[in-house]
C-alpha positions in Angstrom: 61.7 115.6 42.2 60.9 113.7 39.1 63.6 113.8 36.4 62.8 115.7 33.3 62.6 113.6 30.1 64.8 114.8 27.3 64.5 114.6 23.5 66.1 116.5 20.6 65.7 117.1 16.8 67.2 119.4 14.2 64.0 121.5 13.9 61.5 122.0 16.7 58.1 123.4 15.7 55.8 124.7 18.4 52.2 124.7 17.2 50.5 122.4 14.8 48.1 124.8 13.0 48.2 125.1 9.3 51.4 127.2 9.5 53.2 124.9 11.9 52.1 121.7 10.3 53.3 122.8 6.8 56.6 124.1 8.4 57.2 120.7 9.9 56.4 118.9 6.6 58.7 121.2 4.6 61.6 120.7 6.9 61.0 117.0 7.0 60.9 116.7 3.3 64.2 118.6 3.2 65.8 115.8 5.2 65.8 117.2 8.7 64.8 115.5 11.9 61.7 117.4 12.9 59.6 117.4 16.1 56.2 119.1 15.9 54.6 119.9 19.3 50.8 120.5 19.4 48.6 121.1 22.4 45.5 119.4 20.9 45.3 115.8 19.7 45.2 116.7 16.0 46.7 119.2 13.5 45.1 122.1 11.6 44.7 124.6 14.4 41.7 126.9 14.1 40.8 125.3 10.7 40.0 122.0 12.5 39.5 123.1 16.1 37.8 126.5 15.9 35.4 126.2 12.9 37.4 128.6 10.8 36.7 128.2 7.1 36.8 128.4 4.2 40.4 129.1 3.4 40.5 132.4 1.5 42.1 133.4 -0.8 44.6 131.3 -2.8 44.2 133.6 -5.8 44.5 137.0 -7.4 42.0 136.9 -10.2 42.5 133.5 -12.0 46.1 133.2 -10.9 46.8 130.8 -8.0 49.4 132.5 -5.8 49.5 130.0 -2.9 50.7 126.7 -4.1 53.4 124.5 -2.7 52.5 122.4 0.3 49.3 124.3 0.9 48.2 123.7 -2.7 49.2 120.1 -2.4 47.0 119.7 0.8 43.9 120.9 -1.1 44.6 118.6 -4.0 44.9 115.6 -1.7 41.7 116.7 0.0 39.9 116.9 -3.4 41.1 113.3 -4.2 39.6 112.0 -1.0 36.4 114.0 -1.2 37.4 116.3 1.6 37.2 119.5 -0.5 35.6 120.7 -3.7 38.7 122.7 -4.4 39.1 126.4 -5.1 35.8 128.1 -5.8 34.6 131.5 -6.9 33.9 133.7 -3.9 30.2 134.2 -4.0 30.4 136.8 -1.1 31.9 139.2 -3.6 34.6 140.1 -1.2 37.7 138.4 -2.6 38.8 136.1 -5.5 38.3 132.5 -4.2 37.2 130.4 -1.3 38.3 126.9 -0.5 35.8 124.9 1.5 37.0 121.7 3.3 35.9 119.0 5.6 37.6 119.4 9.0 38.0 115.7 9.8 39.5 115.1 6.4 42.0 117.8 6.9 43.1 116.4 10.2 43.7 113.0 8.6 45.5 114.4 5.6 47.9 116.5 7.7 48.7 113.4 9.8 49.5 111.5 6.6 51.7 114.3 5.2 53.7 114.6 8.4 54.2 110.8 8.6 55.3 110.7 5.0 57.8 113.5 5.6 59.2 111.7 8.7 58.0 114.3 11.1 57.6 113.1 14.7 54.5 114.6 16.2 53.9 115.1 20.0 50.2 115.7 20.7 48.7 117.0 24.0 51.8 119.0 24.8 51.8 122.5 26.1 54.7 124.9 25.9 55.8 126.0 29.4 59.3 127.3 29.2 62.4 128.2 27.2 66.1 128.0 28.0 68.3 130.5 26.2 72.0 131.1 26.2 73.2 134.4 24.9 71.5 134.9 21.5 70.3 131.3 21.0 67.5 129.1 22.3 69.0 125.9 23.7 65.8 124.1 24.6 62.1 124.4 25.3 60.0 122.8 28.0 56.6 121.2 27.3 54.1 119.6 29.7 52.0 116.6 28.7 49.9 115.4 31.6 52.4 114.5 34.4 55.3 114.4 31.9 57.7 117.3 31.7 59.9 117.2 28.6 62.9 119.2 27.7 63.4 119.5 23.9 66.7 120.6 22.4 67.2 121.6 18.8 69.2 123.6 16.3 66.3 125.8 15.0 63.0 126.6 16.7 59.8 127.7 14.9 57.2 129.6 16.8 53.9 128.7 15.1 51.8 129.3 18.2 49.9 132.2 16.5 50.3 134.4 19.5 54.2 134.5 19.5 54.2 132.6 22.8 57.6 131.0 22.2 59.0 134.4 21.1 57.9 136.0 24.4 59.3 133.2 26.5 62.6 133.6 24.6 62.7 137.3 25.2 62.2 138.3 21.6 60.8 141.8 21.1 57.1 141.9 20.2 54.2 144.3 19.7 50.5 143.9 20.3 47.4 145.6 18.7 47.1 148.9 17.1 49.8 151.5 17.9 47.5 154.1 19.6 46.1 151.9 22.3 47.3 148.3 21.9 43.8 147.0 21.2 43.4 144.0 18.9 40.7 143.0 16.5 37.6 141.4 18.1 37.5 137.7 18.8 34.8 135.4 17.3 33.1 132.2 18.3 32.3 130.4 15.0 29.3 128.1 14.8 29.1 125.1 12.6 25.5 124.2 11.6 24.0 121.4 9.5 20.6 120.7 7.9 20.5 124.1 6.2 18.4 124.3 3.0 20.8 126.1 0.7 18.2 126.1 -2.2 15.9 128.2 -0.1 18.7 130.5 1.0 19.8 131.1 -2.7 16.2 131.9 -3.6 15.9 134.4 -0.8 19.1 136.2 -1.9 17.8 136.5 -5.5 14.5 137.8 -4.2 16.1 140.3 -1.8 19.3 141.7 -3.3 19.0 144.8 -1.1 19.7 142.6 1.9 23.1 141.6 0.5 25.1 144.8 -0.1 28.4 143.1 -0.9 26.8 141.8 -4.1 26.1 145.3 -5.3 22.8 144.3 -6.8 24.2 141.4 -8.9 22.9 138.3 -7.2 23.8 136.2 -10.2 27.3 135.6 -8.8 25.9 133.3 -6.1 25.3 130.7 -8.8 29.0 130.7 -9.8 30.0 128.1 -7.3 28.6 124.8 -6.0 29.0 125.9 -2.4 27.5 129.1 -1.1 29.4 131.8 0.7 27.5 135.0 1.5 27.2 138.0 3.8 23.9 139.7 4.3 20.4 139.4 5.8 21.1 142.9 6.9 17.5 144.0 7.5 16.7 140.8 9.4 19.7 141.3 11.7 18.9 144.9 12.3 15.3 144.0 13.2 16.6 141.4 15.7 19.0 144.0 17.2 16.3 146.6 17.6 14.2 144.0 19.5 17.2 143.1 21.8 17.4 139.6 20.4 21.0 140.2 19.2 23.0 142.0 21.9 26.3 142.7 20.0 27.0 145.0 17.1 27.3 143.3 13.7 26.5 144.6 10.3 25.5 141.3 8.6 25.3 137.6 8.9 28.4 136.0 7.3 28.3 132.3 6.6 30.1 129.8 4.4 29.1 126.4 3.2 31.7 123.7 3.9 32.7 120.8 1.6 29.5 119.1 2.9 26.3 120.3 1.3 24.0 122.0 3.8 26.7 122.4 6.4 27.7 126.0 7.1 30.1 128.0 9.2 28.6 131.1 10.7 31.2 133.8 11.3 29.1 136.5 13.0 29.7 136.6 16.7 31.8 139.5 17.9 33.7 139.8 21.3 35.5 143.2 21.5 37.5 145.1 24.1 39.2 141.9 25.5 42.9 141.1 25.3 43.5 137.9 23.2 46.8 137.3 25.1 45.3 137.6 28.6 44.2 134.2 30.0 41.3 135.7 32.0 40.1 137.8 29.1 40.2 134.8 26.8 38.3 132.8 29.3 35.6 135.5 29.5 35.6 135.7 25.6 34.8 131.9 25.5 31.8 132.4 27.8 30.5 135.4 25.9 31.0 133.6 22.6 28.8 130.8 23.7 26.1 133.2 24.8 26.3 135.0 21.4 26.1 131.6 19.7 22.9 130.9 21.4 21.5 134.2 20.4 22.5 133.5 16.8 20.9 130.1 16.8 17.6 131.6 18.0 18.0 134.3 15.4 18.6 132.0 12.4 15.6 129.8 13.4 13.2 132.8 13.7 14.4 135.0 10.9 16.5 133.3 8.2 14.8 131.4 5.4 16.4 128.0 4.9 17.7 127.8 8.5 14.4 126.8 10.2 15.6 123.3 10.8 19.3 124.0 11.2 21.1 122.1 14.0 24.2 123.3 15.9 27.1 120.9 15.4 29.6 122.7 17.6 31.1 126.0 18.6 34.7 124.6 18.7 37.0 124.2 21.7 38.6 127.6 21.3 37.6 131.2 20.5 39.0 132.6 17.2 41.6 135.3 17.5 42.2 137.5 14.5 45.2 139.3 15.9 47.4 139.5 19.0 51.2 139.8 19.2 53.6 140.4 16.3 57.3 139.8 16.3 59.5 142.9 16.0 61.7 141.5 13.3 64.4 142.5 10.9 61.8 144.1 8.8 58.3 145.2 9.7 55.7 144.7 6.9 53.6 147.9 6.5 50.1 148.4 5.2 51.7 150.6 2.5 53.5 147.5 1.3 50.3 145.6 1.1 48.3 148.3 -0.7 51.3 149.1 -2.9 51.6 145.4 -4.0 55.2 145.4 -2.9 57.6 142.8 -4.3 60.5 142.2 -2.0 63.9 140.8 -3.0 63.7 138.2 -0.3 60.0 137.2 -1.0 59.0 133.9 0.6 55.2 134.0 0.0 52.7 135.8 -2.2 49.2 136.9 -1.2 46.2 139.0 -2.4 43.8 139.0 0.5 42.7 142.5 1.3 43.3 144.6 4.4 40.4 143.5 6.5 40.2 145.2 9.9 37.4 144.5 12.2 37.2 147.5 14.6 38.8 146.7 18.0 35.8 148.5 19.6 33.3 146.2 17.9 31.6 149.1 16.2 31.1 148.2 12.5 31.7 151.9 11.5 35.3 151.4 12.5 35.9 148.5 10.1 38.5 149.2 7.4 39.1 147.5 4.1 41.7 147.8 1.3 41.4 145.7 -1.8 43.8 144.9 -4.6 42.7 144.6 -8.2 42.6 141.2 -9.9 46.2 140.3 -11.0 47.8 142.3 -8.3 49.5 140.8 -5.2 52.0 141.6 -2.5 54.9 139.5 -1.1 56.0 138.6 2.4 59.8 139.1 2.9 61.9 136.5 4.8 63.1 139.3 7.1 59.7 139.4 8.8 60.2 135.9 10.2 63.2 136.5 12.4 64.8 139.0 14.8 68.5 139.6 14.8 68.4 139.2 18.6 67.8 135.5 18.6 69.8 133.6 16.0 67.8 130.3 15.8 64.2 131.4 16.1 61.7 131.7 13.2 58.1 132.9 13.5 55.5 131.4 11.2 51.9 132.4 10.5 50.0 135.5 11.5 52.6 136.6 14.2 55.4 137.6 11.8 56.7 141.2 12.0 54.2 143.7 10.7 52.2 146.7 11.7 48.6 146.3 12.8 46.9 147.1 9.5 49.2 144.9 7.4 48.6 141.9 9.7 44.9 142.3 8.8 45.7 141.3 5.3 48.0 138.3 5.6 46.4 136.7 8.7 44.1 134.4 6.7 45.0 130.7 6.4 46.3 130.3 2.9 49.0 132.9 3.5 49.6 131.7 7.0 50.3 128.2 5.5 52.6 129.7 2.8 54.6 131.5 5.5 54.8 128.3 7.5 56.0 126.4 4.4 58.8 129.0 4.0 59.7 128.8 7.7 60.2 125.1 7.5 62.3 125.4 4.4 64.4 128.1 6.0 64.8 126.1 9.2 66.0 123.1 7.3 68.7 125.1 5.6 69.7 127.0 8.8 69.9 123.8 10.9 73.4 123.4 9.4 74.8 126.2 11.6 71.8 127.1 13.8 71.6 130.7 12.5 68.5 131.9 10.6 69.7 135.5 10.4 72.5 134.9 7.8 70.7 132.4 5.5 71.5 132.8 1.8 68.2 133.8 0.2 69.1 132.1 -3.1 69.2 128.8 -1.4 65.9 129.3 0.3 64.2 130.4 -2.9 65.6 127.4 -4.7 64.2 125.0 -2.1 60.8 126.7 -2.0 60.5 126.5 -5.8 61.6 122.8 -5.6 58.7 122.3 -3.2 56.2 123.9 -5.5 55.8 127.4 -4.1 54.9 130.3 -6.2 57.3 133.3 -6.1 57.7 136.3 -8.3 60.4 136.4 -10.9 63.9 136.9 -9.4 
């Protein structure tokens, strides 16, 4: 039997999406030895692998809530031509959108990790976890024929699906409480060669087809990149003819940092379990079938898309929700809608409650918006469980109920939570216990690293 390779660090981060990458950078900047483990060959997760974009929202009204490392990333992308920065949300749904170029984001995250002294292990899949009493001692990852055992003081689960938490025996929940069903999965499409001028003209001429604008199409001219949801009558016509086989209320698309390149977020794969490997495999297949239907649809029906070309559907289906940690505190939808300010706040957000019905029926979609200037906070207690002393969860899998997760699951907030997880791990690495960390020290470090937090 081949001997297992061993390595160690102060902080081990599993998952290099936006949350895990920023967690690693934060801990590295705080002076800790950090190892970031990622299953792909690049960072950014669904932002760079799955065609998720734009990032939305960093703001409440004109106030930027998400700053710190996430804000720095966008500023660096702007300097390198990889993002136009934060723009007015021309869908009319929330406050801002932040388009970006995926390849530029991969490179910038590489650079930020390197500058912070973070060691990155690409093409490595988490396969096991060794725990003693109430602490994780090591994790096992597989990279090709190499099996590595990695030991550390603090472990951050940034897998998005709480995979490390499950392997460590942490308590988790999944889906809505009545039946365990999760929000639908989506296969995003990235298209190029779209004539945005023609699209804008169609929107102005057919305001009834874009109900989110509430009759005011002037707002689509408030940003140099177009985000919109509509073409309602055209989609309905295609559905009646059987050309679109899945239920969807509108075509939702977002122009990226590159003019004429758009992300179409419209496919819908419901009633499959995002944590079951066979269901996810089936969702991938269905997603590609729906992508083909959508390509045929945009060519036949949508003005400005006649010559659009499909760039990619991404190597992985998009999952809005799956498992949640059962932590020291469970964030509730009432906290979101009540704009709760917690005494141990580690991140701020104003994205609305945005539930895509688990059955796929648009009539079951639920939304809950905050007014401009309002925001809610994420408490530190949602990131850990008292049962495992040296585990933190970052990103969309923190402790919350089903409806609350539908608000903070988007990437700016996921990145802010990751930033906080890295800072907390850096401090907790002293004694390997995240459950008794002094909040004042965490707050001080987050503010030093540029995060926005409410007044103490």
